[in-house]
N, C-alpha and C positions, 0 to 999 in steps of 0.2 A: 474171314480169316480172325483167329484170337488174338490177343494181344501178347506181345514178345514176353517170353518169362524173364522175370527179374533174378532169377536164380543164377548164381555164379557156375561157370562149369566145375563138373565134379573134379577135375584133376586140378584146380586152382590152389587148394590147400596143399596138396602133395608137392607141387611146383613151389609153393612160398617155403615150405619145408625144406626142400632141397636147396634152395637158394639160400636161406638162413643158414643151414649146415655148412654149405660151402664157403659162405663169407666168413663164418666164424673160423673154420678150419684153415682157410687162407691167411686170415688176419692172424692167427696164432703161429702160423709157419713163418710169417713175416715177422714175428714177436712184437707185433703192435697190439696197444690197448685198444678198446673202442674208441676212446677219446682222441689217441693219435691217429686211428684211421680217419675219424671224422675231421680232424683238422687238415690230414693231407688231403682229403677228397673236398675240402671245403663244403662239409655237410654238418648237420646237427648231430651230436652224439646219441641222441634220443631215437633219431631215424635208424642209426647203425643197430642200435639196440632192438628195436622193433622189426627190423630186416632179419636179425639173427633169431629173433624168436618166432619168424614166420608170420607177424601180424601185420606187415606193411606192404603195400601195393606201389612200390618205387617205380619213378619214372625212368625211363631210358636214360635221361641225362643223369640222374643220381646214379645208376648202375655203372654207367660209362666212368664216372667220376671214381666209383670205388674200384673197379678194375684197373683204372690207371693207377691210383694210390696203391694198389697191391702188386702192380707190374704183371698183371696176368691179362689173357685175352678176356673178352666179354662172356664169350661162351663156356669160359672155365666156371663162371658163378653158377651156371646151370648144369652142368655136367653131372651125370649119374655115376660116373666111374670114381673109384676112391683110390 
């Protein structure tokens, strides 16, 4: 058997973009700055920025904190519905 591929799944970038777009949209609907969301979620502002740009691979714990701070369900962060 060959070695397992280190290439990430093809849909990883698309999912990261969807997550980032949703976090930004929900944050703006809540009228919060990135800094305010970071403070409410007890996370670094840089992480919020990276997530919104689709550059981060956040842990479930971080995503749960973001959803809680935005007062939305965790699944809302990944929804493709607009």
